[in-house]
C-alpha positions in Angstrom: -35.0 50.4 28.5 -32.5 48.1 25.7 -28.8 49.2 25.2 -27.7 48.9 21.5 -25.2 46.6 21.3 -23.7 48.5 18.0 -20.2 50.4 20.0 -18.5 50.9 17.4 -19.4 53.1 13.8 -19.5 50.7 10.7 -16.5 52.0 8.7 -15.2 51.7 5.4 -12.2 52.0 3.3 -11.1 51.9 -0.6 -8.0 51.4 -2.6 -10.4 51.9 -5.6 -9.3 50.6 -9.3 -9.6 47.6 -11.0 -9.1 45.6 -7.8 -9.5 47.8 -5.4 -8.4 46.9 -2.1 -11.3 47.0 0.5 -10.7 46.9 4.8 -14.2 47.6 6.7 -14.1 47.7 10.6 -17.7 46.7 11.7 -19.7 47.5 14.6 -18.2 44.7 16.8 -15.1 46.4 15.9 -13.9 43.3 13.5 -11.5 44.9 11.2 -11.5 42.6 8.0 -9.9 43.6 4.8 -9.0 41.9 0.8 -9.6 43.0 -2.7 -12.0 42.7 -5.3 -11.9 42.6 -8.5 -13.7 45.0 -11.2 -12.2 44.3 -14.1 -14.7 43.7 -17.0 -15.1 40.1 -19.2 -14.5 40.7 -22.5 -18.9 40.6 -23.0 -19.6 42.9 -20.7 -20.3 46.5 -22.0 -18.6 49.5 -21.1 -20.7 50.3 -17.8 -20.7 47.2 -16.3 -17.2 47.5 -13.9 -19.0 50.7 -12.3 -22.5 47.6 -12.0 -20.8 45.7 -10.3 -19.3 47.9 -8.3 -22.8 49.5 -7.1 -24.0 46.1 -6.6 -20.7 45.3 -4.3 -21.3 48.2 -1.9 -25.1 47.2 -1.6 -24.3 44.3 -0.3 -21.5 45.4 1.6 -23.3 47.9 3.5 -26.2 44.6 3.9 -23.8 41.7 5.2 -21.6 44.1 7.5 -23.7 47.5 8.0 -24.9 50.3 7.7 -22.2 51.9 6.5 -21.9 55.2 8.3 -19.0 56.7 6.2 -16.6 55.8 3.6 -13.0 57.1 3.8 -10.5 56.0 0.1 -7.7 56.3 -1.3 -7.1 60.2 -3.2 -5.1 59.9 -6.3 -4.1 62.7 -7.9 -2.0 61.6 -10.7 -1.7 57.7 -11.9 0.1 56.0 -14.5 -2.3 56.0 -17.1 -5.3 57.0 -19.3 -7.5 53.9 -18.0 -5.9 53.9 -14.7 -7.3 57.2 -14.3 -10.5 56.3 -16.3 -10.9 53.7 -14.0 -10.8 56.2 -10.9 -13.0 58.4 -12.0 -15.9 56.3 -13.0 -15.8 54.3 -9.8 -14.8 57.7 -7.6 -18.0 58.6 -9.5 -19.8 55.7 -7.8 -19.1 56.0 -5.0 -19.3 59.4 -4.7 -23.3 59.0 -5.4 -23.9 56.5 -3.6 -23.0 58.0 -0.6 -24.9 60.7 -1.0 -27.9 58.6 -2.4 -27.9 56.7 1.1 -26.2 59.5 3.2 -23.2 58.2 4.0 -20.3 60.2 4.4 -17.1 60.1 2.4 -13.5 62.1 2.0 -10.8 60.8 -0.1 -7.5 60.9 1.9 -4.4 61.7 -0.3 -1.5 59.3 -1.0 1.0 60.9 0.9 -0.5 61.7 3.8 -1.6 57.3 4.2 2.2 56.1 3.3 3.3 58.6 6.1 1.2 57.6 8.3 1.8 53.9 7.7 5.2 53.6 7.1 6.6 56.9 8.0 7.3 58.2 4.2 5.1 59.6 2.2 6.2 58.1 -0.9 7.0 55.1 0.6 6.7 51.9 -2.2 4.5 49.4 -2.6 6.5 46.8 -0.6 6.5 49.2 2.1 3.0 49.5 2.5 2.8 46.0 2.8 5.6 45.3 5.5 3.8 48.1 7.6 0.4 46.2 7.4 2.3 43.1 7.9 3.6 45.0 11.6 0.4 45.6 12.3 -0.7 42.6 12.7 -2.7 42.2 8.8 -1.9 39.6 6.0 -2.9 41.5 3.1 -2.7 40.0 0.0 -1.2 42.6 -2.2 -0.7 46.6 -2.2 -4.5 46.8 -3.0 -5.4 45.0 0.2 -2.5 47.0 2.1 -3.6 50.8 0.8 -7.1 49.6 2.1 -5.7 48.3 5.5 -3.3 51.4 6.1 -6.5 54.1 5.0 -8.8 52.4 7.7 -6.0 52.9 10.3 -5.3 56.6 10.0 -9.5 57.1 9.6 -9.4 55.1 13.1 -6.1 56.9 14.5 -6.8 59.9 13.7 -10.5 60.3 13.9 -10.7 61.0 9.9 -8.0 63.9 10.5 -9.5 65.8 13.3 -7.1 64.4 15.9 
């Protein structure tokens, strides 16, 4: 009888946007994070951003997965129409990608993430970066800091259950 060396579930956390922040806890318990840009080039068709996002998710799943759960920042209000469209398109790709593979996904309200990370539900971007640094991370920007905060929330609350 062989024992599995996989002791943790692979969990992905995302702050969706043109610059998407991501954080993943792999099966060994290692947390890595970063940002990835889905900004289209001037020669891209309208769907290329979403195709690149699909391919990125698939590659991340192949390299660090299999991904067993996805948490994302659930934004209810956007600064502009373009940001809302990009978020909606990325969310559509994410949810269909998850459905196709049987990977559960859950949106987490912005205020919930901010309160868990910083103690204030309306914390500014710098407070989120500072909160991630206090936990031993070194985020490049607020997108990465938000993804780290989402992942830590998911791990520490068992996805909002605890």
